[in-house]
C-alpha positions as CSV (number, residue, x, y, z in Angstrom):
1,M,131.4,104.2,114.7
2,A,133.7,101.7,116.3
3,H,136.1,99.7,114.2
4,F,138.9,97.3,115.0
5,N,141.8,96.1,112.9
6,L,142.6,92.5,112.0
7,I,146.3,92.0,111.2
8,R,147.5,89.0,109.2
9,N,150.4,87.4,111.0
10,P,152.5,85.1,108.7
11,V,152.8,82.5,111.4
12,T,149.5,82.6,113.3
13,N,145.9,82.7,112.3
14,W,143.8,85.8,111.9
15,T,143.2,87.1,115.5
16,T,141.8,90.0,117.2
17,G,143.6,91.8,120.0
18,S,142.0,89.5,122.5
19,G,143.2,86.4,120.6
20,V,139.8,85.3,119.3
21,V,140.2,83.3,116.0
22,L,138.0,84.4,113.2
23,S,138.1,81.3,111.1
24,E,135.9,82.7,108.3
25,I,138.6,85.2,107.4
26,Q,141.0,82.3,106.6
27,A,139.1,81.9,103.3
28,F,141.0,85.0,102.2
29,D,144.2,83.2,101.7
30,Q,146.2,86.2,100.8
31,N,148.9,88.4,102.5
32,L,146.6,91.4,102.9
33,A,148.0,94.4,104.6
34,S,144.9,95.1,106.6
35,V,141.2,94.2,106.7
36,I,138.6,96.2,108.6
37,N,135.3,94.6,109.7
38,G,133.1,96.8,111.9
39,T,129.6,98.3,112.1
40,D,129.8,99.2,108.4
41,G,130.8,95.7,107.3
42,G,132.8,95.0,104.2
43,C,136.6,94.8,103.7
44,W,139.3,97.0,102.2
45,A,143.0,97.1,101.5
46,P,145.2,100.1,101.9
47,T,146.9,99.4,98.6
48,S,145.4,100.3,95.2
49,H,143.2,97.1,95.0
50,L,142.4,93.9,96.8
51,A,144.2,91.0,95.0
52,M,143.0,87.4,95.3
53,S,144.6,84.4,93.7
54,G,143.1,81.0,92.9
55,A,140.2,80.3,90.6
56,G,138.6,83.7,91.1
57,L,136.0,85.5,93.1
58,Q,132.5,84.2,93.8
59,V,129.8,86.3,95.5
60,T,126.6,84.5,96.3
61,G,124.9,86.8,98.7
62,P,123.1,90.1,98.2
63,S,126.4,92.1,98.1
64,V,127.4,95.4,96.7
65,V,130.9,95.4,95.2
66,T,130.8,98.6,93.2
67,R,131.3,101.3,95.9
68,G,134.5,103.1,95.7
69,G,135.9,101.5,92.6
70,T,135.5,98.9,89.8
71,L,135.9,95.2,89.5
72,Q,138.9,93.8,87.6
73,T,140.3,90.3,87.0
74,N,143.5,89.1,85.3
75,T,143.6,87.3,82.0
76,I,142.8,83.9,83.4
77,G,140.4,85.0,86.1
78,T,136.7,84.7,86.1
79,F,134.0,85.7,88.6
80,V,130.5,84.5,89.5
81,L,127.8,86.6,91.1
82,A,124.2,85.8,92.3
83,D,121.2,87.7,93.4
84,N,121.4,90.2,90.6
85,D,124.6,91.9,91.6
86,Y,125.9,94.1,88.7
87,P,129.4,95.4,89.4
88,Q,130.9,97.9,87.1
89,L,134.0,96.5,85.3
90,S,137.2,98.4,85.3
91,P,138.4,99.6,81.9
92,L,141.5,97.5,82.5
93,H,139.4,94.3,83.1
94,S,140.9,91.5,81.0
95,G,138.9,88.5,82.2
96,R,137.1,86.9,79.3
97,S,134.1,85.3,80.9
98,R,131.5,85.9,83.6
99,T,128.3,84.2,84.9
100,I,125.3,86.0,86.4
101,Q,122.3,84.5,88.1
102,Y,118.9,86.3,87.7
103,S,116.1,85.6,90.0
104,C,112.8,84.5,88.4
105,A,111.0,86.4,91.2
106,D,111.9,89.5,89.2
107,G,110.2,88.1,86.1
108,K,107.1,89.5,84.4
109,P,104.1,87.1,84.2
110,I,102.5,87.1,80.8
111,N,99.3,85.3,81.8
112,K,97.1,87.2,84.2
113,V,96.5,85.7,87.7
114,A,98.8,82.9,86.8
115,W,101.9,83.1,89.1
116,W,102.7,83.2,92.8
117,A,105.9,84.8,94.0
118,R,107.9,82.5,96.2
119,W,110.4,84.7,98.0
120,S,111.8,81.8,100.0
121,D,112.9,80.2,96.7
122,A,113.6,83.5,94.9
123,G,111.4,82.2,92.2
124,M,107.9,82.0,90.8
125,Q,105.3,79.2,90.8
126,S,102.4,79.0,88.4
127,V,98.9,78.8,89.9
128,A,98.1,76.3,87.2
129,P,100.3,75.1,84.3
130,V,97.6,75.8,81.7
131,M,95.4,78.8,81.6
132,D,92.2,79.3,79.5
133,F,90.9,82.8,79.5
134,S,87.7,82.0,77.5
135,D,88.9,84.5,74.9
136,G,88.5,82.1,72.0
137,N,92.2,81.4,71.7
138,G,92.0,78.2,73.7
139,P,94.2,77.0,76.6
140,A,97.7,78.3,76.8
141,P,100.6,77.4,79.2
142,A,101.6,80.0,81.8
143,R,104.5,82.2,80.6
144,L,107.1,84.2,82.4
145,W,109.7,86.7,81.1
146,V,113.0,87.3,82.9
147,R,115.2,90.1,81.8
148,I,118.9,89.4,81.2
149,R,121.2,92.3,81.8
150,G,124.7,92.2,80.5
151,H,127.8,94.1,79.4
152,N,127.6,95.9,76.0
153,G,129.6,94.1,73.4
154,A,129.9,90.9,75.3
155,T,128.7,87.6,73.9
156,L,125.9,85.7,75.6
157,S,127.0,82.1,75.0
158,G,124.1,80.5,76.8
159,V,121.7,80.4,79.8
160,T,120.4,77.7,82.1
161,V,116.9,77.9,83.6
162,N,116.8,76.4,87.1
163,F,113.5,75.1,88.4
164,R,112.0,72.6,90.8
165,I,109.0,70.3,90.3
166,G,106.5,71.9,92.6
167,W,103.7,69.3,92.6
168,P,103.7,65.5,92.6
169,H,103.0,64.0,89.2
170,T,101.1,60.8,88.5
171,S,101.9,60.9,84.8
172,L,104.4,62.8,82.6
173,P,103.2,66.0,80.9
174,S,102.9,65.7,77.2
175,A,104.9,68.9,76.9
176,R,107.6,69.6,79.4
177,P,108.6,73.1,80.4
178,S,110.6,75.0,77.7
179,A,112.4,78.3,77.4
180,R,114.1,80.5,74.9
181,M,116.3,83.6,74.8
182,V,115.1,86.4,72.7
183,R,116.4,89.8,71.6
184,V,113.7,92.5,71.5
185,D,114.0,95.8,69.6
186,S,112.3,99.1,70.5
187,S,109.3,98.1,68.3
188,G,108.8,94.8,70.2
189,N,110.1,92.6,67.4
190,L,111.6,89.3,68.7
191,T,114.6,87.5,67.4
192,P,115.2,84.0,68.8
193,M,118.8,83.4,69.9
194,T,119.0,79.6,69.5
195,S,119.1,77.9,66.1
196,I,117.7,74.5,65.3
197,A,121.2,73.2,65.0
198,A,121.9,74.3,68.6
199,G,118.8,72.4,69.9
200,G,116.0,74.9,69.5
201,D,112.8,74.5,67.6
202,A,111.7,76.8,64.7
203,N,111.0,79.6,67.3
204,G,114.0,79.1,69.4
205,Y,112.4,77.1,72.3
206,V,114.4,74.5,74.1
207,S,112.8,71.9,76.3
208,T,114.1,70.1,79.3
209,P,116.1,66.9,78.6
210,A,113.8,64.0,78.0
211,V,112.7,61.8,81.0
212,T,111.1,58.4,80.7
213,T,109.5,57.8,84.0
214,V,107.4,59.8,86.5
215,S,109.9,59.2,89.3
216,K,112.5,61.1,87.3
217,W,110.2,64.1,86.9
218,S,110.8,65.4,90.4
219,G,113.3,67.4,92.3
220,Q,115.6,69.9,90.6
221,Q,115.5,70.3,86.8
222,T,117.2,72.5,84.3
223,I,116.7,73.8,80.8
224,P,120.1,74.3,79.1
225,I,120.0,76.8,76.3
226,V,122.8,77.5,73.8
227,C,122.7,81.0,72.3
228,D,124.2,81.0,68.8
229,Q,122.1,83.6,67.0
230,A,122.2,87.4,67.5
231,N,124.1,86.8,70.8
232,A,126.5,89.7,70.6
233,L,124.9,92.2,73.1
234,D,124.0,95.5,71.6
235,L,122.4,97.4,74.5
236,S,121.9,100.5,72.4
237,Q,119.2,98.9,70.3
238,Y,118.0,95.8,72.1
239,S,116.8,94.3,75.3
240,Y,117.3,90.6,76.2
241,Y,114.8,88.3,77.9
242,C,114.5,84.6,78.8
243,E,111.0,83.5,78.1
244,I,109.9,80.5,80.2
245,V,106.9,78.3,79.2
246,E,105.2,76.0,81.7
247,E,104.5,72.4,81.1
248,S,101.2,71.4,79.5
249,G,99.2,68.4,78.5
250,L,97.7,67.4,81.9
251,T,94.0,68.1,82.2
252,S,91.5,69.1,84.8
253,Y,91.8,71.3,87.8
254,P,94.3,72.2,89.2
255,W,96.5,71.5,86.1
256,S,94.2,73.5,83.9
257,L,92.5,76.7,85.2
258,V,89.8,78.6,83.4
259,V,89.4,82.3,83.7
260,K,86.1,83.6,82.4
261,Q,85.6,86.9,80.7
262,P,85.0,89.5,83.4
263,V,81.5,90.4,84.7
264,K,80.5,93.9,85.3
265,W,78.8,93.3,88.7
266,A,78.4,90.7,91.4
267,V,75.3,90.2,93.7
268,T,75.2,88.1,96.8
269,Q,71.7,89.0,98.2
270,N,69.3,86.1,98.7
271,D,66.6,87.8,96.7
272,A,68.8,87.6,93.6
273,Y,67.2,84.2,93.0
274,F,63.5,84.7,92.1
275,P,62.6,87.0,90.6
276,L,66.0,88.2,89.3
277,F,66.7,91.9,89.4
278,N,65.2,94.3,86.9
279,L,67.3,97.0,85.3
280,T,66.0,99.5,87.8
281,N,67.4,97.7,90.8
282,T,70.6,98.8,92.5
283,I,73.4,96.3,92.2
284,D,76.4,96.7,94.6
285,G,75.8,100.4,95.1
286,S,75.1,101.3,91.5
287,A,71.8,101.7,89.5
288,S,73.6,102.3,86.2
289,Q,73.1,98.8,84.7
290,T,72.4,98.5,81.0
291,D,70.9,95.8,79.0
292,G,73.4,93.0,78.3
293,D,75.6,93.7,81.4
294,R,77.2,90.5,82.8
295,V,76.5,89.8,86.5
296,L,77.9,87.1,88.8
297,V,75.0,85.8,91.0
298,N,76.3,84.2,94.1
299,A,73.4,84.3,96.6
300,N,73.8,82.3,99.7
301,W,70.2,81.3,100.4
302,Q,69.5,77.6,101.0
303,G,66.6,75.6,102.3
304,G,64.2,72.8,101.7
305,P,64.4,69.2,103.1
306,G,68.0,68.5,103.7
307,N,68.9,71.8,102.2
308,Q,68.7,70.4,98.7
309,F,68.0,73.8,97.2
310,V,71.6,75.1,97.4
311,F,73.0,77.6,95.0
312,T,71.1,76.4,92.0
313,R,70.6,79.8,90.5
314,N,74.1,81.0,90.9
315,G,76.3,81.6,87.9
316,I,76.9,84.3,85.3
317,W,73.8,86.1,84.0
318,T,73.2,88.9,81.4
319,I,70.8,91.7,82.5
320,H,67.6,92.3,80.5
321,A,64.6,94.5,81.2
322,G,62.5,91.4,81.6
323,T,63.9,88.0,82.4
324,W,67.6,87.7,82.8
325,H,69.4,84.9,80.8
326,R,72.4,82.8,81.7
327,A,75.5,84.1,79.9
328,G,76.6,82.4,76.7
329,D,80.0,81.2,78.2
330,L,78.3,79.5,81.2
331,F,75.0,78.0,80.2
332,Q,75.8,74.3,79.7
333,A,77.7,71.6,81.5
334,S,80.8,71.6,79.2
335,Q,81.4,75.3,80.0
336,Y,81.8,74.7,83.8
337,T,85.2,73.9,85.3
338,P,85.9,73.4,89.0
339,G,88.1,76.1,90.3
340,M,87.4,78.5,87.4
341,I,87.9,82.2,88.0
342,V,85.5,85.1,87.4
343,P,86.8,88.6,87.6
344,V,84.4,91.4,88.7
345,Q,85.0,94.9,87.3
346,Q,82.7,97.3,89.1
347,G,80.8,97.9,92.3
348,S,81.4,99.5,95.7
349,L,81.9,96.1,97.5
350,F,83.1,93.7,94.8
351,G,84.7,95.9,92.1
352,G,88.1,94.5,91.2
353,T,87.6,91.2,93.0
354,Y,88.2,87.7,91.8
355,W,85.8,84.8,92.5
356,Q,86.5,81.1,92.2
357,A,84.0,78.3,91.6
358,S,84.2,75.9,94.5
359,P,85.2,72.3,93.5
360,K,82.8,71.2,96.2
361,Y,80.5,70.7,93.2
362,P,82.6,68.8,90.6
363,S,80.0,69.1,87.9
364,W,77.1,71.4,86.9
365,A,74.4,71.6,84.3
366,T,71.4,73.8,83.7
367,G,67.9,72.3,83.8
368,T,65.3,75.0,84.5
369,P,64.5,77.8,82.0
370,D,65.5,81.3,82.8
371,D,62.0,82.5,83.4
372,V,61.2,80.2,86.3
373,H,59.3,81.4,89.4
374,Y,58.6,80.1,92.9
375,W,55.3,78.4,93.5
376,S,53.2,80.7,95.8
377,T,49.7,80.6,97.3
378,G,47.0,81.8,94.9
379,T,49.4,82.5,92.0
380,D,47.4,84.0,89.1
381,T,49.1,82.6,86.0
382,S,47.5,85.3,83.8
383,T,50.0,87.8,85.2
384,L,53.0,85.7,84.1
385,D,54.4,84.7,80.8
386,H,52.8,81.6,79.3
387,P,53.5,78.8,79.7
388,V,54.3,79.4,83.3
389,N,57.4,77.7,84.7
390,I,57.8,77.2,88.4
391,V,59.9,75.4,91.1
392,P,58.4,74.3,94.5
393,S,58.9,76.5,97.5
394,A,61.9,75.9,99.7
395,A,59.9,73.9,102.2
396,H,58.7,71.5,99.4
397,W,61.8,71.4,97.3
398,T,62.1,68.4,95.0
399,G,64.9,69.2,92.7
400,F,62.6,69.3,89.7
401,W,60.8,72.1,87.8
402,Y,57.2,72.2,86.5
403,Q,55.3,73.8,83.7
404,Q,51.6,74.8,83.4
405,T,49.6,72.9,80.9
406,G,46.3,73.9,79.4
407,S,44.8,77.4,79.2
408,D,46.1,80.6,80.8
409,G,44.5,82.7,83.5
410,L,44.3,80.0,86.2
411,T,45.0,80.2,89.9
412,S,47.0,78.0,92.2
413,A,45.6,76.6,95.5
414,T,46.2,77.9,99.0
415,T,48.0,74.7,99.9
416,E,51.1,73.5,97.9
417,P,50.5,70.2,96.1
418,K,52.5,67.0,96.5
419,W,54.9,67.4,93.6
420,P,55.7,64.4,91.4
421,T,59.3,63.5,90.7
422,D,58.7,61.4,87.6
423,I,59.4,63.4,84.5
424,G,56.2,63.7,82.4
425,T,53.8,63.2,85.4
426,S,51.3,65.9,86.2
427,V,49.6,67.2,89.4
428,A,46.4,69.2,89.8
429,D,46.8,72.5,91.8
430,N,43.3,74.1,92.2
431,T,42.5,75.1,88.6
432,V,46.1,74.8,87.4
433,T,47.8,71.6,86.1
434,W,51.6,71.3,86.5
435,K,53.7,68.8,84.6
436,C,57.1,67.6,85.8
437,M,59.6,68.7,83.1
438,G,63.0,67.8,84.5
439,T,65.6,68.4,87.1
440,T,66.6,71.9,88.2
441,D,70.0,73.5,87.7
442,G,72.9,72.0,89.5
443,P,74.3,73.9,92.4
444,L,77.1,76.4,92.0
445,Q,79.1,78.2,94.7
446,F,81.7,80.9,94.3
447,I,84.3,82.0,96.8
448,Q,85.7,85.5,96.9
449,R,89.4,85.2,96.6
450,G,90.6,88.8,96.9
451,S,90.9,92.1,95.1
452,G,93.5,94.1,93.2
453,D,95.4,93.7,90.0
454,N,97.9,91.1,88.9
455,D,100.5,92.2,91.5
456,T,102.3,89.1,92.8
457,Q,103.6,90.9,96.0
458,N,100.9,93.2,97.3
459,G,97.2,92.9,97.0
460,G,95.3,90.9,94.4
461,L,94.2,87.3,94.1
462,L,97.7,85.8,94.3
463,T,98.5,87.1,97.8
464,I,95.8,84.9,99.4
465,L,96.0,81.7,97.4
466,R,97.5,79.8,100.3
467,T,94.6,80.7,102.6
468,G,91.9,79.5,100.3
469,L,90.0,76.3,100.5
470,N,91.3,75.0,97.1
471,M,93.3,77.7,95.3
472,F,96.9,76.8,95.7
473,P,99.9,77.1,93.3
474,H,100.2,73.8,91.4
475,G,102.8,74.4,88.8
476,N,106.6,74.1,88.8
477,I,108.8,76.5,90.8
478,F,111.1,78.5,88.5
479,Q,113.9,79.8,90.6
480,S,116.6,81.4,88.5
481,V,118.2,81.9,85.1
482,T,122.0,81.6,84.9
483,A,123.6,83.4,82.0
484,S,127.2,82.9,80.8
485,F,129.0,85.8,79.0
486,T,132.3,85.7,77.2
487,G,134.4,88.3,75.4
488,I,133.7,91.0,77.9
489,T,135.7,94.1,76.8
490,Q,133.7,97.1,77.9
491,A,132.8,98.4,81.3
492,G,129.2,99.4,80.3
493,F,126.4,97.4,81.9
494,A,122.6,97.7,81.3
């Protein structure tokens, strides 16, 4: 490979043999004997080490400084590195402090489907600040763990969490983002590293400095954390993490995102409406359904005057040998949230996919009973459960459901009646009398968002958030954690 020499002249600037000034080399304001820059990059000195004066050395790019030796500073020197550079210290190193910046993009999300990796920011953005997994534990803020690596025996004096407000606020959150440093032993036991006297709460969490107006809750923000407990690094027994907790207190989508308990199957066929499948039907390539299996019904049939009958029987159902029933966690209006997520576990087409309720329908409520049927010509009510519940055909859709009154064993006419839309009003249909009972279910629509696990880089729901109609990251952008170490005496690093 071709190389060329750059010779420092005490009188002139750094030059090449052709006289071209390399102004960037002037930053190395030292009398170096020789510097080589070529196809391999880097620099070297023919003496035992490369000496620099001034405040110290700062490396901010993705650089490797460990090849061919170790790093050493004098008694007053310090050095700062970014992008997770971890140089090995010389045994003769006598500098007493050091700062390392850790990218939040390397953090571990604690909440499933909660974070989007923003490589342009070297950080992570939460899909929604608050996640509710319908597990009975209630809503919880999104959490992220970032591992802090350091030198054994050094003292971790403190960390600073650096983040940017990622979405315009119209009001202040009731709980601002917080973070804490913890020491974790091999059994998973946590020890907070910030006392109440140093600004932490009873569990070591530290919040951002207080703000009083919405206009100040924007741009770059920090969470400064003082570590005054268990802060002497013992890498033989412990690992060290910065736990970041998103803001909370704002309500409704996109600030709060509900993730339902998984369903086993998903069906999208139009005939999934009436009647619903029996246990013997094949669902997404499988006929191994069992009583009680949860199924996401997302048929796309629509019709009737003005297409009023749109997605009214979609939702989460439980399979039964006879009539299916709506699932217990999605059978009333209060259990529906725009933008909620439904994971699907099995199936040849939809196994491992995530589906999101479209906010096109901001509210939803059930109206019709589970055992409802279409009206059809010459329906013999003796073959159906009594009382018989029906909805009009698509061509005569009214948005109401009707129930047979009187005796069983009657037959509908060959022509569909003119359906009343006043609740409590009845209409004659050959020998059957139908009574208007109430409105039908509200419409529901689900959008398939992707497949895969919780991987934030390859595959999964999070890789396609930005292409969806409504599913975008709405939380804050956590960029980095800056840790300050003092009392560094050993070369070991882990």
